[in-house]
C-alpha positions in Angstrom: 17.9 14.3 -1.0 14.7 13.5 -2.9 12.9 10.4 -4.2 10.4 9.9 -6.9 8.2 6.8 -7.4 7.4 7.2 -11.1 4.3 5.0 -11.4 2.1 4.0 -14.4 -1.0 5.4 -12.8 0.3 7.7 -10.0 3.6 9.3 -9.1 4.8 10.0 -5.5 7.5 12.6 -4.5 9.0 11.9 -1.1 11.9 13.1 1.0 13.5 12.2 4.3 12.4 14.3 7.3 15.4 14.8 9.6 13.1 16.2 12.4 10.9 13.1 12.4 13.5 10.6 11.3 11.2 9.1 8.7 10.1 9.6 5.1 7.2 11.9 4.1 5.4 12.5 0.8 5.5 16.0 -0.5 2.2 17.7 -1.1 2.1 19.3 -4.6 -1.2 21.0 -4.1 -1.7 22.1 -7.7 -1.4 18.7 -9.3 -1.9 16.0 -6.6 -5.0 13.9 -6.5 -6.7 15.5 -3.5 -4.8 18.3 -1.7 -5.6 18.5 2.0 -7.6 15.3 2.0 -7.2 12.7 4.7 -9.2 10.0 2.9 -6.9 7.0 2.6 -8.4 5.6 -0.6 -7.8 8.9 -2.5 -4.1 8.5 -2.0 -4.3 12.3 -1.8 -0.7 13.3 -2.1 0.1 11.2 -5.2 0.2 12.9 -8.6 -1.8 11.2 -11.5 0.7 10.3 -14.2 -1.2 12.3 -16.8 -0.1 14.9 -19.3 -2.1 17.4 -21.4 0.2 19.1 -23.9 -0.6 22.6 -25.1 -1.3 23.3 -28.7 0.2 26.7 -28.5 3.3 27.5 -26.6 4.2 31.1 -25.6 7.5 32.9 -26.0 8.8 32.2 -22.5 8.1 28.5 -22.8 10.1 28.3 -26.1 12.9 30.2 -24.5 12.8 28.0 -21.4 13.3 24.9 -23.6 16.8 26.1 -24.5 19.1 23.4 -22.8 21.4 25.8 -20.9 18.4 27.6 -19.4 16.3 24.4 -18.8 19.0 23.2 -16.3 18.7 26.3 -14.1 15.2 27.9 -14.5 11.6 27.0 -15.3 10.3 29.5 -17.8 6.8 29.0 -19.3 4.8 25.8 -19.7 4.3 23.4 -22.6 1.8 21.2 -20.7 -0.1 20.6 -17.5 0.1 17.3 -15.5 -1.6 15.4 -12.8 -5.0 16.6 -11.6 -4.8 19.7 -13.9 -4.5 17.4 -16.9 -7.3 15.1 -15.6 -9.7 18.1 -15.1 -8.9 19.5 -18.5 -10.1 16.2 -20.1 -13.0 15.4 -17.8 -15.8 16.3 -20.3 -14.1 15.5 -23.6 -10.7 13.8 -24.0 -8.3 15.9 -26.1 -5.9 14.2 -28.7 -3.1 16.0 -26.8 -3.9 14.1 -23.6 -1.6 11.2 -22.6 -2.5 8.7 -19.8 0.9 7.2 -19.2 4.4 6.8 -20.7 6.1 4.3 -18.3 5.1 1.1 -20.1 6.6 2.4 -23.4 9.6 4.5 -22.4 12.1 1.7 -22.3 10.9 -0.5 -25.1 9.5 2.0 -27.7 10.2 5.6 -26.7 9.2 6.9 -30.1 5.7 5.4 -29.9 3.1 8.0 -30.4 0.9 8.5 -27.3 -0.8 11.8 -28.2 -1.0 14.5 -30.9 -0.9 18.3 -31.0 -2.5 19.2 -34.3 -0.7 17.0 -36.8 2.5 16.7 -34.6 2.8 13.3 -32.9 3.9 13.3 -29.2 6.1 10.3 -28.4 6.4 8.4 -25.1 9.8 10.2 -24.7 8.1 13.6 -25.3 5.4 12.8 -22.8 7.9 11.7 -20.2 9.9 14.9 -20.7 6.8 17.1 -20.3 5.6 15.2 -17.2 9.0 15.3 -15.5 9.6 18.9 -16.3 6.3 20.0 -14.8 6.7 17.7 -11.8 10.1 19.3 -11.0 8.5 22.7 -11.5 5.8 21.9 -9.0 8.3 20.7 -6.4 10.2 24.0 -6.8 6.9 26.0 -6.4 5.8 24.0 -3.4 9.1 23.8 -1.5 11.3 26.6 -2.8 13.9 23.9 -3.6 15.2 22.6 -6.9 15.9 18.9 -7.0 19.6 18.2 -7.6 20.1 14.8 -6.0 17.4 12.2 -6.8 16.6 8.5 -6.3 14.1 7.1 -8.9 12.3 3.8 -8.5 12.3 1.4 -11.5 10.5 -1.9 -12.2 12.5 -4.9 -11.3 14.6 -6.1 -14.3 13.7 -2.8 -16.1 15.4 -2.3 -19.5 18.6 -0.4 -19.2 17.2 1.9 -22.0 14.4 2.9 -19.6 16.9 4.0 -17.0 19.0 5.8 -19.7 15.9 7.7 -20.9 15.0 8.8 -17.5 18.6 9.8 -16.6 18.9 11.9 -19.7 15.6 13.7 -19.0 16.3 14.4 -15.4 19.8 15.7 -16.1 18.4 17.9 -18.8 16.4 19.7 -16.1 19.3 20.2 -13.7 19.3 17.1 -11.6 23.0 16.5 -11.1 22.9 13.0 -9.6 20.3 10.4 -10.5 20.3 7.0 -8.8 17.9 4.1 -9.5 16.3 1.8 -7.0 14.5 -1.5 -7.8 10.9 -1.2 -6.7 10.9 -4.4 -4.6 13.9 -3.0 -2.6 12.1 0.3 -2.2 8.9 -1.5 -1.0 11.0 -3.5 1.6 12.7 -0.3 2.9 9.3 1.5 2.9 7.8 -1.2 5.1 10.7 -0.8 7.5 12.7 -4.0 6.8 16.3 -4.1 7.8 18.4 -5.7 5.1 21.6 -6.4 6.9 21.4 -10.1 5.8 19.9 -12.1 3.0 16.1 -12.0 3.1 13.5 -13.5 0.7 10.4 -11.4 0.0 7.4 -11.8 -2.1 6.2 -8.5 -3.6 2.6 -8.3 -4.7 2.2 -5.3 -6.9 -1.5 -4.9 -7.8 -2.4 -1.5 -9.2 -4.7 0.0 -11.7 -3.4 -1.8 -14.8 -1.5 -5.0 -13.8 -1.0 -7.7 -11.2 2.7 -8.6 -10.8 4.1 -11.0 -8.2 7.9 -11.2 -7.8 9.9 -13.4 -5.4 13.2 -11.6 -4.8 16.3 -12.0 -2.8 17.3 -9.0 -0.8 20.9 -8.6 0.4 22.9 -5.9 2.1 25.2 -5.6 -0.9 22.3 -5.4 -3.3 20.5 -2.8 -1.2 23.6 -0.6 -1.1 23.6 -0.8 -4.9 19.8 -0.3 -5.2 19.0 -3.7 -6.7 17.8 -7.2 -5.9 17.9 -10.7 -7.4 14.7 -11.8 -9.0 14.0 -15.5 -8.1 10.7 -15.7 -9.9 8.1 -13.4 -11.5 4.6 -13.8 -12.8 2.0 -11.3 -13.9 -1.4 -10.7 -15.5 -2.9 -7.7 -17.4 -5.4 -7.4 -14.5 -5.8 -4.3 -12.3 -8.3 -2.0 -10.8 -9.4 -0.5 -14.1 -10.4 -3.9 -15.5 -12.1 -4.7 -12.2 -14.2 -1.5 -12.5 -15.3 -2.6 -16.0 -16.2 -6.1 -14.7 -18.3 -4.6 -11.9 -19.9 -2.0 -14.1 -21.0 -4.7 -16.6 -22.5 -6.8 -13.9 -24.3 -3.8 -12.3 -25.8 -2.7 -15.6 -27.0 -6.2 -16.4 -28.8 -6.4 -13.0 -30.5 -3.1 -13.7 -31.4 -4.0 -17.3 -29.1 -1.3 -18.7 -27.1 -1.7 -21.9 -23.4 -2.2 -20.9 -21.6 1.1 -21.7 -18.7 0.8 -24.2 -16.0 3.1 -25.3 -17.2 5.1 -28.3 -16.2 8.1 -30.4 -19.5 9.7 -29.7 -18.9 12.3 -27.0 -22.2 11.7 -25.1 -21.7 7.9 -25.0 -18.0 8.3 -24.0 -18.9 10.8 -21.2 -21.6 8.4 -19.9 -19.2 5.5 -19.9 -16.6 7.5 -17.9 -19.3 8.6 -15.4 -20.5 5.1 -14.9 -17.0 3.8 -14.3 -16.4 6.6 -11.7 -19.6 5.6 -9.9 -18.6 1.9 -10.1 -15.2 2.7 -8.6 -16.9 4.7 -5.8 -19.1 1.8 -4.9 -16.2 -0.7 -5.1 -14.2 1.4 -2.7 -17.1 2.0 -0.4 -17.6 -1.8 0.2 -14.0 -2.1 1.3 -15.2 -0.7 4.6 -19.0 -1.1 4.6 -21.2 -4.1 4.1 -23.2 -2.5 1.3 -23.5 0.6 -0.8 -26.1 2.0 -3.3 -25.0 2.2 -7.0 -26.6 5.2 -8.7 -26.2 4.7 -12.4 -26.3 8.4 -13.5 -26.2 11.8 -11.7 -29.8 13.1 -11.9 -28.9 16.5 -13.2 -26.0 16.3 -15.6 -27.0 13.0 -17.2 -30.8 12.9 -16.9 -31.2 12.9 -20.6 -29.2 9.6 -20.8 -31.4 8.1 -18.1 -34.5 9.0 -20.0 -33.1 7.7 -23.3 -32.3 4.3 -21.7 -35.1 3.6 -19.3 -37.4 6.5 -18.9 -37.0 6.3 -15.1 -34.4 6.4 -12.4 -33.1 3.3 -10.8 -30.5 2.3 -8.2 -28.9 -1.0 -7.1 -27.8 -2.0 -3.6 -24.4 -3.7 -3.8 -22.9 -5.7 -1.0 -19.3 -6.7 -0.3 -20.3 -10.3 -0.9 -21.7 -9.3 -4.3 -18.3 -7.8 -5.3 -16.4 -10.8 -4.0 -18.6 -13.2 -5.9 -18.2 -11.2 -9.2 -14.4 -11.1 -8.7 -14.5 -14.9 -8.0 -16.5 -15.6 -11.1 -14.2 -13.4 -13.2 -11.2 -15.4 -11.9 -9.4 -12.7 -9.9 -8.6 -14.8 -6.9 -7.5 -17.7 -9.2 -5.2 -15.3 -11.1 -3.6 -14.1 -7.8 -3.0 -17.7 -6.7 -1.6 -18.6 -10.1 0.8 -15.7 -10.0 2.0 -16.5 -6.5 2.4 -20.2 -7.5 4.3 -19.3 -10.7 6.7 -16.9 -8.9 7.4 -19.5 -6.2 7.8 -22.3 -8.7 10.6 -20.3 -10.4 12.1 -19.5 -7.0 12.3 -23.2 -6.2 14.7 -23.6 -9.2 17.0 -21.3 -7.2 16.7 -23.5 -4.1 14.1 -21.2 -2.4 10.9 -22.8 -1.0 7.7 -21.1 0.0 8.6 -21.5 3.7 11.8 -19.4 3.0 9.6 -16.3 2.2 10.0 -14.1 5.2 7.9 -11.2 4.1 5.0 -10.5 1.7 4.9 -6.9 0.7 1.7 -5.5 -0.8 1.8 -2.4 -3.0 -0.8 -0.8 -5.2 -4.4 0.2 -4.4 -6.0 -3.0 -5.8 -4.4 -5.0 -2.9 -7.3 -3.5 -0.9 -9.9 -5.3 -2.9 -12.1 -7.6 -0.7 -10.6 -11.1 -0.5 -7.0 -10.2 -1.6 -5.4 -9.8 1.8 -7.3 -12.7 3.4 -6.0 -15.0 0.7 -2.4 -14.1 1.3 -2.9 -14.0 5.1 -4.3 -17.6 5.0 -1.4 -18.8 2.9 1.5 -17.0 4.6 0.3 -16.0 8.0 -0.6 -12.6 9.4 2.9 -12.2 10.8 4.5 -12.1 7.3 2.1 -9.9 5.3 2.9 -6.2 5.3 0.0 -4.3 3.7 -0.7 -1.1 5.7 0.6 1.5 3.2 0.2 0.2 -0.3 0.2 3.7 -1.9 3.2 5.1 -0.1 5.6 2.1 0.6 7.7 2.4 -2.6 8.1 6.2 -2.4 8.9 6.0 1.3 11.5 3.3 0.6 13.2 5.5 -2.1 13.4 8.4 0.4 15.0 6.0 3.0 17.5 5.0 0.4 18.2 8.6 -0.6 18.9 9.5 3.0 21.1 6.4 3.5 18.8 5.6 6.5 18.3 1.9 5.6 20.6 0.6 8.4 18.1 1.3 11.2 16.9 -1.7 13.1 13.6 -3.5 12.5 10.8 -2.4 14.8 7.4 -3.8 15.8 4.6 -2.2 13.9 1.6 -2.7 16.2 1.0 -2.7 20.0 0.8 -6.2 21.4 -1.1 -6.9 24.6 -2.7 -9.7 26.6 -6.3 -9.7 27.7 -7.5 -9.3 31.3 -11.0 -8.6 32.7 -12.1 -5.9 35.1 -13.1 -7.7 38.4 -16.3 -5.6 38.8 -17.5 -5.0 35.2 -15.9 -8.0 33.6 -15.1 -5.8 30.6 -12.0 -6.7 28.6 -8.8 -4.7 29.3 -5.5 -4.9 27.4 -2.2 -4.8 29.1 0.5 -3.7 26.6 3.5 -5.9 26.7 5.3 -4.8 23.5 4.5 -1.3 22.3 4.6 0.0 18.7 8.1 1.0 17.6 9.9 -1.5 19.9 13.3 -2.4 18.3 14.1 -6.1 18.4 15.6 -8.4 19.5 14.8 -7.3 23.1 16.0 -8.6 26.4 14.2 -11.8 27.5 12.6 -9.9 30.4 11.6 -6.8 28.3 8.2 -6.9 30.1 8.1 -8.6 33.5 5.4 -8.7 36.2 4.0 -10.9 38.9 0.4 -12.0 38.4 -2.4 -13.5 40.4 -4.5 -16.1 38.6 -8.1 -14.8 38.2 -10.1 -17.9 39.2 -12.9 -16.2 37.2 -15.5 -18.9 37.9 -14.8 -18.9 41.6 -13.2 -22.3 41.2 -9.6 -23.3 41.8 -7.5 -22.3 38.8 -5.6 -25.2 37.2 -4.5 -23.6 33.9 -2.7 -20.4 33.2 -4.1 -18.8 30.0 -3.2 -15.5 28.3 -4.8 -14.4 25.0 -2.2 -12.3 23.1 -3.7 -9.6 20.8 -2.5 -7.3 18.1 -3.7 -3.8 18.8 -3.8 -1.5 15.8 -4.3 2.2 16.5 -3.5 5.7 15.1 0.2 6.3 15.8 1.2 10.0 15.6 -1.3 10.8 12.8 -0.1 8.2 10.4 -2.6 6.8 8.0 -2.7 3.1 7.7 -4.9 0.2 6.6 -5.4 -2.9 8.7 -7.5 -6.0 8.7 -9.5 -7.6 11.5 -9.7 -11.3 12.3 -12.5 -11.8 9.7 -10.4 -10.2 6.9 -12.4 -6.9 6.8 -10.5 -3.8 6.0 -10.3 -0.8 8.4 -8.7 2.6 8.3 -6.5 3.8 11.1 -5.5 7.5 11.5 -6.5 10.5 9.5 -9.6 12.6 10.0 -12.1 11.3 7.5 -13.9 8.0 8.2 -11.0 6.4 10.2 -11.5 4.1 13.2 -11.1 6.0 16.4 -11.1 2.9 18.6 -8.1 0.5 18.5 -8.6 -2.5 16.3 -7.9 -5.7 18.4 -7.1 -9.0 16.7 -6.6 -12.1 19.0 -3.7 -14.1 17.8 -3.7 -17.3 20.0 -7.3 -17.4 21.1 -7.6 -21.1 20.0 -4.6 -22.1 22.1 -4.0 -19.6 25.0 -2.6 -22.0 27.6 0.9 -21.1 28.9 1.1 -23.8 31.6 -0.7 -25.8 34.3 -0.9 -24.9 38.0 0.0 -27.8 40.2 -1.3 -27.5 42.8 -4.3 -25.4 41.6 -4.5 -21.8 42.7 -7.3 -21.1 45.3 -9.8 -18.3 44.7 -9.2 -16.8 48.2 -5.5 -16.6 47.7 -4.7 -13.1 46.5 -0.9 -13.4 46.6 1.0 -13.3 43.3 1.4 -16.9 42.1 3.3 -16.4 38.8 6.1 -14.3 37.5 5.9 -13.8 33.8 8.4 -12.3 31.4 8.1 -11.5 27.7 10.8 -10.7 25.2 11.0 -10.5 21.4 13.7 -12.6 19.6 15.6 -11.9 16.4 12.8 -13.7 14.4 10.1 -11.5 15.8 8.7 -14.3 18.1 7.2 -13.1 21.3 8.8 -15.5 23.8 7.4 -16.1 27.3 9.0 -17.2 30.6 6.6 -18.3 33.3 7.9 -19.0 36.8 5.7 -20.5 39.6 6.5 -18.6 42.8 4.7 -21.3 44.9 6.5 -24.3 43.6 9.7 -22.5 42.6 9.6 -24.1 39.2 9.5 -22.8 35.6 6.4 -23.6 33.7 8.0 -22.4 30.5 11.3 -20.7 29.7 11.8 -18.4 26.7 9.3 -20.4 24.6 7.7 -18.8 21.5 4.0 -17.9 21.8 3.1 -15.8 18.7 5.0 -14.1 16.0 4.8 -10.3 15.8 4.7 -7.9 12.9 
């Protein structure tokens, strides 16, 4: 059972791993973005949704197009896709190169997106070429031909869009095609159990658009692959436009003319190279405080540098610079307006902002500085799920394909309280709820007897515990996470990932769990408190604290922090 997240910019192919009991992306080494890479931001296993059609098709390709044969064999090729198509158009863009078909397939499938000679290539033709080559690459990489498939579709997609895709997939031998709304896929991909009604806010911020949708997820809807849209708001704003904003600002600071798209091959090449460098710098400051912007490669484009300035120049760009440019351009205002608009529509259905249980972030532009912090401040850290923006939708489709959506919710991070080494005074973390814990748990899921520290050598009158979220690399998974200041970090993988756990205090401003009456004396080394932790059905970490000296409860099953 297979799943395909057919995206405007990138496409993911996933399947359920029975051995690991989890979804996995399939590496299509010939066409994916960066085969073998562990760099998170490259989204290495995704396939760019690009097509380069051949001007001349050989005999086997023509024979392979015969409908009875197309359903059973892949003979010849009429195009290349993904990274191959990208590489074929890196120096000069061919008229037979098409960047995407998804926005047009449902509404205007006959719209011309490319040309081969004098022959127009429609959105339907591009989709057919892309899907055919994608299925071929799956067969080459795995030895299997897809016969049963789940395809993700935009929420409220035109029925004609689904009909077009269904016809294309069936023409290439896929016997059963099921469709899954992208918000449902995102929810399943982020591990949500949908046994009861649940309201989610899906923030889809990719290369081309920003879309925010408030949706109602129900068990019946999930079984049918759809959800109810309560409100939706969008803007034509994405990572590609952000790159142009930043490039324009960087060029102005250096005194360069701002590159523009042009028919001239030299100018067009320079513009693309400048955009690539801008994108590199933008992504670098996701994790670093600053990065150097180098306008042109010194070898390939030295002649452009000489033409413009007569000398080489660079610009140091900080994360604060990027955030200020995005603020001036209105990105954060647009995000807030989209959230406000979607929630205003949801209120007409009787759903308030407080009813939103989960915020699901998908798309690479959700990693831009300031985006996660804005949503975390508004909804709380415990509601924002953002650690796999590239994979969540494809993973969810694989979960749906395998009918594995009935698994219970689980806790994503480790949770611990802080203690201090008596000799070195270094912080130590006692894990009370490990990653992967299914909930709700027993009220005494974790239970110990503790001795108050009396750290200052004075009688202890208060019992304090700082509860922390501990993010780490779990079994080689690649994830993004944010620290207490809203800075992005990588976890897992091999390239540039954090090796040390990322610790975020959750209740540092209010760590008191009770008062000791009478106070605990420093020379008394006997256990004074018995403490139990459990997780309830709403993901709250609940504490029970019993004073062994007075035989009284200081608190009983009271919520302390909400877990993710």
